[in-house]
C-alpha positions in Angstrom: -17.9 -2.7 9.1 -16.0 -3.2 12.3 -16.9 -0.5 14.9 -14.0 1.9 15.6 -13.7 1.2 19.3 -13.5 -2.6 18.9 -9.9 -2.4 17.5 -8.7 -0.7 20.6 -10.6 -3.0 22.9 -9.1 -6.0 21.0 -5.5 -4.7 21.2 -5.9 -4.0 24.9 -6.6 -7.7 25.5 -3.8 -9.1 23.4 -0.2 -9.7 24.3 1.9 -8.7 21.3 4.9 -10.6 22.7 2.8 -13.8 22.5 1.5 -13.0 19.0 4.9 -12.2 17.5 6.6 -15.0 19.5 4.7 -17.6 17.6 6.6 -16.6 14.5 9.8 -15.0 15.8 12.2 -16.4 18.4 12.3 -13.6 20.9 14.7 -13.0 23.8 14.4 -10.6 26.7 16.5 -7.4 26.2 15.9 -5.0 29.1 12.3 -3.9 29.1 11.8 -5.2 25.5 12.1 -8.4 23.6 14.5 -8.8 20.6 14.7 -11.1 17.6 15.6 -11.4 14.0 13.2 -9.4 11.8 10.8 -11.6 9.9 10.3 -9.0 7.2 13.9 -8.8 5.9 17.0 -10.9 6.0 19.4 -10.1 8.8 22.0 -11.8 11.0 22.1 -9.4 13.9 18.7 -8.9 15.7 17.2 -5.4 15.2 13.6 -6.4 15.7 12.2 -5.0 19.0 8.8 -5.9 20.6 7.7 -3.6 23.4 5.3 -5.1 25.9 4.6 -1.7 27.5 3.6 -0.1 24.2 2.3 -3.3 22.6 4.1 -2.5 19.4 7.0 -4.0 17.3 9.6 -2.0 15.5 12.6 -3.0 13.3 15.5 -0.6 13.3 16.8 -2.3 10.1 13.9 -2.0 7.7 11.6 0.3 9.6 8.7 -2.2 10.0 6.5 -1.0 12.8 3.0 -1.6 14.1 0.7 -3.4 16.6 -0.5 -7.0 16.7 -3.1 -6.4 13.9 -0.4 -4.9 11.7 1.9 -7.8 12.4 -0.6 -10.4 11.4 -1.5 -8.4 8.2 2.1 -8.0 7.2 3.4 -11.5 8.2 0.5 -13.6 7.0 -0.7 -11.3 4.2 -4.2 -11.0 5.7 -6.6 -8.1 5.1 -7.6 -5.9 8.0 -10.9 -7.6 8.7 -9.4 -11.1 8.5 -6.6 -10.1 10.9 -9.0 -8.6 13.4 -11.2 -11.8 13.3 -8.2 -14.0 13.7 -7.0 -12.2 16.7 -10.5 -11.8 18.2 -11.0 -15.5 18.0 -7.7 -16.0 19.9 -8.8 -13.4 22.5 -12.2 -15.0 22.9 -14.1 -12.0 21.6 -16.9 -11.9 19.1 -16.4 -9.3 16.3 -19.4 -7.0 16.3 -20.9 -6.4 12.9 -22.8 -3.1 13.4 -24.1 -2.9 9.8 -25.5 -6.5 9.5 -28.5 -8.2 10.8 -28.4 -11.0 13.5 -29.4 -13.4 10.7 -26.5 -12.3 8.6 -24.1 -12.6 11.5 -25.3 -16.0 12.3 -24.9 -17.1 8.7 -21.4 -15.7 8.5 -20.4 -17.6 11.7 -21.9 -20.8 10.3 -19.9 -20.3 7.1 -16.7 -19.8 9.0 -17.3 -23.0 11.0 -18.1 -24.9 7.8 -14.8 -23.7 6.3 -12.9 -24.7 9.4 -14.4 -28.2 9.2 -13.4 -28.6 5.5 -9.8 -27.6 6.2 -9.7 -30.2 9.0 -10.9 -32.9 6.5 -8.3 -31.8 3.9 -5.5 -31.7 6.5 -6.4 -35.3 7.4 -6.2 -36.3 3.8 -2.9 -34.6 3.4 -1.5 -36.5 6.3 -2.8 -39.7 4.7 -1.1 -38.9 1.4 2.2 -38.1 3.1 2.1 -41.5 4.9 1.4 -43.2 1.6 4.3 -41.5 -0.1 6.7 -43.0 2.5 5.3 -46.5 1.7 5.6 -46.1 -2.1 9.1 -46.8 -3.6 7.6 -46.0 -7.1 6.4 -42.5 -6.1 9.7 -41.8 -4.2 11.7 -42.9 -7.3 9.6 -40.6 -9.5 10.4 -37.6 -7.2 14.1 -38.5 -7.2 14.1 -38.7 -11.0 12.7 -35.2 -11.0 15.7 -34.2 -8.9 13.8 -33.5 -5.6 15.2 -34.3 -2.2 13.4 -35.6 0.8 13.9 -32.3 2.5 12.1 -30.3 -0.1 9.3 -32.9 -0.3 8.8 -32.5 3.4 8.9 -28.7 3.2 6.0 -28.7 0.7 4.3 -31.7 2.4 4.3 -33.8 -0.8 2.3 -37.0 -0.7 1.0 -39.8 -2.9 -2.5 -41.0 -3.7 -2.3 -44.7 -4.3 -3.9 -46.7 -7.1 -7.4 -47.9 -6.3 -10.8 -46.4 -6.2 -11.5 -46.1 -2.5 -8.1 -45.8 -0.7 -9.3 -42.8 1.4 -11.7 -45.2 3.1 -8.8 -46.2 5.3 -8.2 -42.6 6.4 -11.8 -41.6 7.4 -14.3 -43.4 9.7 -17.1 -42.9 7.1 -16.3 -43.0 3.4 -19.9 -41.8 2.7 -19.3 -38.7 4.8 -20.7 -35.7 2.8 -17.7 -33.7 3.7 -15.5 -35.9 1.6 -17.5 -34.9 -1.5 -17.8 -31.2 -0.5 -14.1 -30.9 0.0 -13.5 -32.4 -3.5 -11.7 -35.6 -2.3 -14.4 -38.0 -3.4 -16.6 -38.0 -6.5 -20.2 -39.2 -6.2 -22.2 -40.4 -9.2 -25.8 -41.2 -8.9 -28.2 -40.7 -5.9 -29.4 -42.6 -2.9 -28.6 -46.3 -2.6 -27.4 -46.3 -6.2 -24.8 -43.7 -5.6 -21.2 -44.7 -6.5 -18.3 -43.1 -4.6 -14.6 -43.1 -5.6 -11.5 -41.1 -4.9 -10.8 -38.1 -7.1 -7.0 -38.6 -6.9 -5.6 -42.0 -7.8 -2.0 -42.9 -8.5 -0.7 -39.3 -8.4 2.0 -37.4 -6.6 0.0 -35.0 -4.4 0.8 -31.3 -3.9 -1.2 -29.8 -0.9 -2.4 -26.3 -1.7 -2.1 -24.1 1.5 -3.6 -20.8 2.3 -1.3 -18.0 3.5 -2.1 -19.1 7.0 -0.9 -22.7 6.3 -4.3 -24.4 6.1 -4.7 -27.1 3.5 -7.5 -25.9 1.2 -7.0 -28.2 -1.8 -4.7 -30.4 -3.8 -3.0 -30.7 -7.1 -2.2 -34.2 -8.3 0.5 -35.0 -10.9 0.3 -38.3 -12.8 3.4 -40.5 -12.4 3.4 -42.3 -15.7 1.4 -41.6 -18.8 -2.1 -40.4 -18.4 -4.5 -37.5 -18.8 -4.8 -35.0 -17.4 -1.2 -34.6 -16.5 -2.2 -32.3 -13.6 -5.5 -32.7 -11.7 -6.7 -30.0 -9.3 -9.3 -30.0 -6.6 -12.6 -28.5 -7.6 -13.6 -25.1 -6.2 -15.1 -25.4 -2.7 -16.1 -23.0 0.1 -12.4 -22.8 1.1 -10.7 -23.1 -2.4 -11.2 -20.6 -5.2 -8.6 -21.0 -8.0 -8.8 -17.3 -9.0 -7.7 -16.2 -5.5 -5.1 -18.8 -4.4 -1.4 -19.3 -5.4 0.5 -22.5 -5.0 3.6 -22.1 -2.8 2.7 -18.7 -1.4 2.6 -20.0 2.1 6.1 -21.5 1.7 7.5 -18.5 -0.1 6.4 -15.7 2.3 9.8 -15.2 3.9 11.7 -15.5 0.6 9.5 -12.9 -1.0 10.5 -10.3 1.5 14.2 -11.3 1.6 14.7 -11.6 -2.1 12.5 -8.6 -2.9 10.4 -10.1 -5.7 7.9 -12.9 -6.5 8.5 -15.2 -9.4 5.2 -16.5 -10.9 5.5 -19.7 -12.8 3.0 -22.1 -14.4 3.3 -25.5 -12.6 3.6 -27.1 -9.1 6.7 -28.9 -10.0 8.4 -25.7 -11.2 7.7 -24.1 -7.8 9.1 -27.0 -5.8 12.1 -27.5 -8.1 12.9 -23.7 -8.0 12.8 -23.7 -4.2 15.4 -26.4 -4.2 17.5 -24.8 -6.8 17.8 -21.4 -5.1 14.6 -19.6 -5.9 12.3 -20.1 -2.9 10.3 -17.1 -4.0 8.4 -18.9 -6.7 4.6 -19.4 -6.8 2.2 -20.7 -9.4 -1.4 -20.2 -10.5 -3.7 -23.2 -10.1 -4.5 -24.3 -13.6 -6.1 -20.9 -14.4 -5.1 -17.6 -15.9 -3.5 -15.1 -13.6 -6.2 -12.8 -12.0 -6.2 -9.3 -10.5 -6.8 -11.0 -7.1 -3.6 -13.1 -7.6 -1.6 -9.9 -8.2 -3.2 -8.1 -5.3 -2.4 -10.9 -3.0 1.3 -11.1 -4.1 1.7 -7.3 -3.7 0.9 -7.7 0.0 4.3 -9.3 0.3 6.5 -7.5 -2.3 6.5 -4.6 -4.7 8.1 -6.6 -7.5 6.5 -9.4 -9.5 8.2 -11.3 -12.4 5.9 -13.5 -14.5 7.7 -16.4 -16.2 6.2 -18.0 -19.3 7.2 -20.3 -22.1 8.2 -18.5 -25.3 5.6 -20.3 -27.4 2.1 -19.0 -28.5 0.4 -20.4 -25.4 3.0 -18.6 -23.2 2.3 -15.3 -25.0 -1.4 -15.7 -24.5 -0.9 -16.4 -20.8 1.4 -13.3 -20.6 -1.3 -11.1 -22.1 -3.8 -12.3 -19.4 -1.3 -11.7 -16.7 -0.6 -8.2 -18.1 -4.3 -7.4 -18.0 -4.5 -8.6 -14.4 -1.5 -6.6 -13.3 -2.3 -3.3 -15.0 -4.6 -1.9 -12.3 -1.9 -2.5 -9.7 1.0 -1.0 -11.6 1.7 2.1 -9.5 4.8 4.3 -9.8 6.7 2.4 -7.1 5.9 -1.2 -8.1 7.8 -3.2 -10.7 6.1 -5.8 -12.9 8.1 -7.8 -15.4 7.7 -10.6 -17.9 10.2 -13.4 -18.5 10.0 -15.5 -21.6 12.0 -18.7 -21.7 12.9 -20.6 -25.0 9.9 -22.8 -26.1 11.7 -26.0 -25.2 12.3 -25.0 -21.6 10.4 -24.5 -18.4 12.2 -22.8 -15.4 13.2 -26.2 -13.9 14.8 -27.6 -17.1 16.4 -24.2 -17.9 18.2 -24.0 -14.5 19.3 -27.6 -14.7 20.8 -27.1 -18.2 22.2 -23.6 -17.9 22.7 -23.1 -14.2 21.3 -20.8 -11.5 23.3 -17.8 -12.5 22.0 -18.0 -16.1 18.4 -18.1 -14.9 19.0 -15.2 -12.4 20.3 -13.2 -15.4 17.1 -14.0 -17.3 15.1 -12.7 -14.4 17.2 -9.5 -14.2 16.7 -8.9 -18.0 12.9 -9.6 -17.9 10.7 -7.3 -20.0 9.3 -4.4 -18.0 5.5 -3.8 -18.0 5.8 -0.6 -20.1 7.5 -2.5 -22.9 5.2 -5.5 -22.6 2.2 -3.2 -23.2 3.7 -2.0 -26.4 4.8 -5.5 -27.5 1.3 -6.8 -26.8 -0.4 -3.9 -28.7 1.8 -4.1 -31.8 2.0 -7.9 -32.1 1.6 -9.0 -35.7 1.3 -5.4 -37.0 3.4 -3.3 -39.4 4.2 -0.1 -37.6 5.8 1.2 -40.9 2.2 1.8 -42.1 -0.4 4.3 -40.9 -2.9 1.5 -40.7 -0.5 -0.6 -38.5 0.1 2.3 -36.1 -3.6 3.1 -35.9 -4.4 -0.5 -35.1 -1.6 -0.6 -32.5 -2.9 2.5 -30.7 -6.5 1.1 -30.8 -5.2 -2.1 -29.1 -3.2 -0.2 -26.6 -6.0 2.1 -25.4 -7.8 -0.3 -23.1 -4.5 -1.5 -21.7 -3.4 2.1 -20.9 -6.8 3.0 -19.5 -6.5 0.2 -17.0 -3.4 1.8 -15.4 -3.7 3.8 -12.2 -3.1 7.5 -12.4 0.6 8.5 -11.9 3.9 9.2 -13.5 4.2 5.7 -15.0 0.9 6.1 -16.9 2.1 9.4 -18.4 5.4 7.8 -19.3 3.7 4.9 -21.1 1.4 7.4 -22.9 4.6 9.1 -24.3 6.0 5.7 -25.4 2.8 4.7 -27.2 2.4 8.1 -28.8 6.0 8.0 -30.1 5.5 4.5 -31.5 2.2 5.6 -33.1 3.7 8.8 -34.6 1.7 11.3 -32.5 2.3 13.8 -29.8 1.2 12.6 -26.3 -1.3 15.5 -25.9 -2.9 14.7 -29.3 -3.1 11.0 -28.5 -4.7 11.7 -25.2 -7.2 14.1 -26.8 -8.2 11.5 -29.3 -8.7 8.8 -26.7 -10.8 11.2 -24.6 -13.0 12.1 -27.6 -11.6 15.6 -27.9 -10.1 17.2 -31.1 -6.3 17.7 -30.9 -5.2 21.2 -30.0 -4.4 23.3 -33.1 -1.0 24.8 -33.8 1.0 22.3 -31.8 4.0 22.8 -33.9 7.1 21.3 -32.4 5.5 19.7 -29.3 7.5 16.8 -28.1 6.9 13.9 -25.7 8.2 16.0 -22.8 5.6 18.7 -23.1 3.2 18.9 -20.2 -0.3 17.8 -21.3 -2.2 20.1 -18.9 -5.0 17.5 -18.5 -6.5 16.2 -15.3 -8.4 13.1 -14.4 -12.2 13.3 -14.3 -12.0 11.5 -10.9 -10.1 14.2 -9.3 -11.9 17.1 -7.5 -12.3 20.4 -9.5 -9.6 23.1 -9.2 -10.7 25.8 -6.8 -10.9 29.4 -8.1 -8.8 32.2 -6.7 -5.2 32.2 -5.6 -3.6 28.9 -4.6 -2.7 28.5 -1.0 0.4 26.9 0.2 -0.2 23.9 2.5 0.3 24.8 6.1 2.4 21.7 6.9 3.4 18.1 5.9 0.6 16.5 8.0 -2.2 18.2 6.1 -0.5 17.7 2.7 0.0 14.0 3.4 -3.6 13.4 4.4 -4.7 15.3 1.2 -2.7 12.9 -1.0 -4.2 9.9 0.7 -7.7 11.1 0.0 -6.9 11.7 -3.6 -4.9 8.4 -4.0 -6.6 6.0 -1.6 -4.7 2.9 -3.0 -1.6 4.3 -1.3 -3.0 3.6 2.1 -2.2 -0.1 1.8 1.3 0.7 0.8 2.1 2.5 4.1 3.6 0.8 7.1 2.0 0.2 10.5 4.1 3.1 11.9 2.7 5.4 9.2 -0.9 4.4 10.1 -0.3 4.9 13.8 1.2 8.3 13.0 -1.7 9.4 10.9 -4.3 8.2 13.4 -2.6 10.3 16.1 -2.9 13.6 14.1 -5.1 16.3 15.5 -8.6 16.8 14.3 -9.8 16.8 11.6 -6.8 15.0 10.1 -6.6 12.0 12.5 -10.4 11.3 12.3 -10.3 11.6 8.5 -7.6 9.0 8.4 -9.5 6.7 10.8 -12.6 7.0 8.6 -10.6 6.3 5.4 -9.0 3.2 6.9 -12.4 1.8 7.9 -13.9 2.5 4.6 -11.0 1.0 2.6 -11.0 -2.1 4.7 -14.6 -2.7 3.7 -14.7 -1.4 0.1 -11.1 -1.4 -1.1 -9.3 1.5 -2.9 -11.7 4.1 -4.5 -11.3 7.3 -6.4 -12.0 10.7 -4.8 -15.4 10.9 -6.3 -16.5 7.6 -4.7 -15.1 8.6 -1.3 -16.8 12.0 -1.5 -20.1 10.3 -2.1 -19.6 7.8 0.7 -18.8 10.6 3.1 -21.9 12.6 2.2 -23.8 13.7 5.3 -21.0 12.8 7.7 -19.7 15.5 10.0 -16.2 15.2 8.4 -17.5 15.7 4.9 -16.8 19.4 4.6 -13.3 19.0 6.1 -12.5 16.3 3.5 -13.8 18.4 0.6 -11.7 21.4 1.8 -8.7 19.2 2.2 -8.9 17.4 -1.2 -9.9 20.6 -3.1 -6.6 22.3 -2.4 -4.4 19.8 -4.4 -4.2 20.2 -8.1 -3.8 17.3 -10.5 -1.0 19.1 -12.4 1.1 19.3 -9.2 2.4 15.8 -10.3 2.7 14.6 -6.8 3.4 10.9 -6.5 3.8 8.3 -3.8 7.4 9.3 -3.3 6.2 12.8 -2.3 3.8 11.2 0.3 6.7 9.1 1.6 8.8 12.2 2.0 6.1 14.0 3.9 5.5 11.1 6.3 9.3 10.8 6.8 9.4 14.4 7.9 6.6 13.7 10.4 8.4 10.6 11.7 11.6 12.6 12.1 9.8 15.2 14.2 8.3 12.4 16.2 11.7 10.8 16.8 13.1 14.2 17.9 10.4 14.5 20.5 11.0 10.9 21.6 14.8 11.7 22.0 14.0 14.7 24.2 11.7 12.6 26.4 14.3 9.7 26.7 17.1 12.1 27.6 15.0 13.4 30.5 14.6 9.8 31.8 18.1 8.6 31.0 19.5 9.7 34.4 17.2 7.3 36.4 16.6 4.7 33.8 19.7 3.1 32.0 17.4 1.4 29.5 16.2 4.8 28.4 19.7 5.8 27.3 20.0 2.7 25.1 16.6 3.3 23.7 17.7 7.0 23.0 20.7 5.7 21.0 18.4 3.5 18.9 16.0 6.3 18.3 18.7 8.7 17.5 20.3 6.3 15.0 17.0 5.7 13.3 16.4 9.5 12.9 19.9 10.0 11.6 19.5 7.3 9.0 16.1 8.6 8.0 17.5 12.2 7.6 20.4 11.0 5.6 18.2 9.0 3.3 15.9 12.0 2.8 18.9 14.3 2.1 20.3 11.8 -0.4 17.0 11.5 -2.2 16.6 15.3 -2.3 20.1 15.7 -3.7 19.4 13.2 -6.5 
């Protein structure tokens, strides 16, 4: 775990203008710097970087934070990876206060080894790009597939020539162990009898890049006939198929601008879609979609559309993607499933029917709630009691994988209706309890009155009204820790600045989640045992009841109230300085406009 004080020490040594300026073209604007926001599409700059505060803020989309937040948001890094990246740039060693010197040395050695492997892979990628330019046959293949030179350059496509040892011309030593470790060369036998040869031969090469742009592996597509059609790098210390997505590095901006990720099945689909107007496409790497894939995508967007062929294999792949997505299907995320006709993949469908037709298919994709029902009832006769019982048995593990929230209860109602039961009765059966007697005319809209076992027990005595939005917001975060990662850098800064014990509780929660990921209240309660903040956390969490039906939108409303109050205070301060500082008046107008838009949005949501 990174010590709390190190984050502040690191930020004090960084220049946020320099950090942001590597990714955004900034121009001086008074005491600030201004540019086009990298987190949403805009033509008029509304993205401000403040050297004095060492923060960034977008008045268009509300993105806000410090240098660490920027790297996490822009590059899709976790907190620890972002801190390590910036610490390396600042020449600082990240202290690991809960690991031994031997463990720290081993971790450093592992990082250096990974860096060496990515350098080897980058050199190979440059070699393959050079070979593509010299191969009319490979260029003709790409042209026949409808790809332009511009799109080939954007994805750094290359060509591995025919021959067993062509990489020998790219590296000083063909027997370098790093070539085998990086998956570029296959070694058979041992010692003097060992036979070495290139893994990729006569294939169009697709470099696989991490979200930071490092080459971590390759996919090779055979040009003529041959098996396998696609060949991937083996797993290495820098490349794990279950974690990486092809095209994610290239699609980062488009994911934010278009608002959703399109997950397809092949490299060529990703490249072709980018050329045909869908630069937000990514692909799994010859393996089923995993929960880590989904989690990584949701760092960039709240909407994911999986695209599959409509045949049996596509349906099986959709089921695996559904299972991977379920734990991440919160109330404010959208996950859909698009099934194309069996004779088409996305590339061929667009070329035959046009971009608009494919966009319509995306818009009409099957929502996750219906996909759960379709998966559970596949091949069953719901006209019979046996078929309905079988369907509900198949749906139970899928439903259990969903996080707590309104969506989970809505899906329970859908499943109960399809199975011919009342939602409370279905829930009772799944929890091993007998259905309540005398239910009579209960319908799907009746409140179930149940609460999750993970939530803290309801306190006895009269319920107390929360004293204010700050305490209530922190309560919700402790009961729903996955929501922390969905907040903005501005939200995190606001929560850290709250008076004790609220601010310190938020700081502890952030550090714990960075190390262990989202956890239910029971696990957080156990982890905090013996800590000075433990009693404060228990008092805080114990005053929220599960049947309050509070969701992320409620947390958002509470934080917006706090932000509005903060903006009002900032306006007062700026007005006091406006007489002697002209820039303060302009800043006041910007803050006032932000507050006005936020209040209008809150009022509109309350009215609806």
